C-alpha angles and dihedrals in degrees: 000000000000119000093228115123112186124060137182116206119188120195121220126232107148112244090003084078087083085084091055089048090057089053095048094044087057089051091052093049088050092048088238118153113126094151127122097183125047119188123179134179125203108316088001087068090055091051090049090052093053091045091053091049086057098213119130105170095096109011095114089048088058091055092046090049089062093047097084138115084237087075106020123059120158090189088069089075089069091058096042095254131129114282088210119040095215095168094057092040095054094044092050092043090051090058094050099033108024117188116247098219094180088059091044093052090049091052091047095060107132090002138101122219116187129174119206123236133167121231112230097217102040097034088220130132117249128196115213138179118231117251123207092229097052107019094122092060091042092053091045090050094058089054100040102123110176097235097041094044124036096173118096117248113199131187116193088349095305124111117241134194136196113306090222090074093070105016110019094165107025096201094128089053090052089053091048088053090058103266114147097168109054130179118193125196107204130192094209129063116269094253093055118124120187115244125197107272129208090225090063091058090047089051090046089055091047090054099043089124085068101052096185092051090047090053092046090054092052091051097039094110091056090047091051094047091048088060089050090052090054090049093050094042106033124176114274092254095052133080117201125188126183131206107201137166108267089234138000111307117238088223114093130198095280103021113154100178104116096205091055091049093048092050093051090046089057090051087056091049090052093049090048091052091050090053094048091047092054097049113123 
């Protein structure tokens, strides 16, 4: 077990991560980062990355850059293509917003930053550190939902899927890593409980060649709600705080309307400011 005590966990949720971005931009502007462990899932991993880089002058622009018909087409589902063209998105984003890995490594001194992926064959969550040589594939892997992304994403020759399938809110992992003071940034309101969704069964059918992934998709609601149970009933030696939208965000997983995204970003900013204001 690591000796680290404070952890930041950021939930995924596609474009809903614009709320989380508003929170973390507020943290950056307040010079607030007391965390030793950073865990991110899907778009939550992207938000963690930008938070760790500690630059706020264009973070919202990065999110808006991805919200384009150039990268998101729902009609592709009808022709068995990816709804989101992640490969093109990440390659184009890398040209416009390259990652300063020297800065990242400097910010990661005495910290751990893991992104969550799901292995296709084992159906188990894995927690990986980004590498400068392969970070694009690693970031794509944590967001590779079967319906949104048809292309295979492989790490070390093994196919990976979205980490949210098997560990959508990795709070238990943070605890296992030694964290006893955990902050979670959610993209759903605090009262939210995951219900079984038709899209999960569609995705389970689409991944039937990977039986353990297919099963994990069918039981994803139970997995999600198990994390909520841990959050609401933490061990006696652990404090867990959540920052959640006050009500359901108008942004959905693949929203591309910029006004909607900007509004939900501002909600995140406001919730971040409330948290900072109430710090002891």
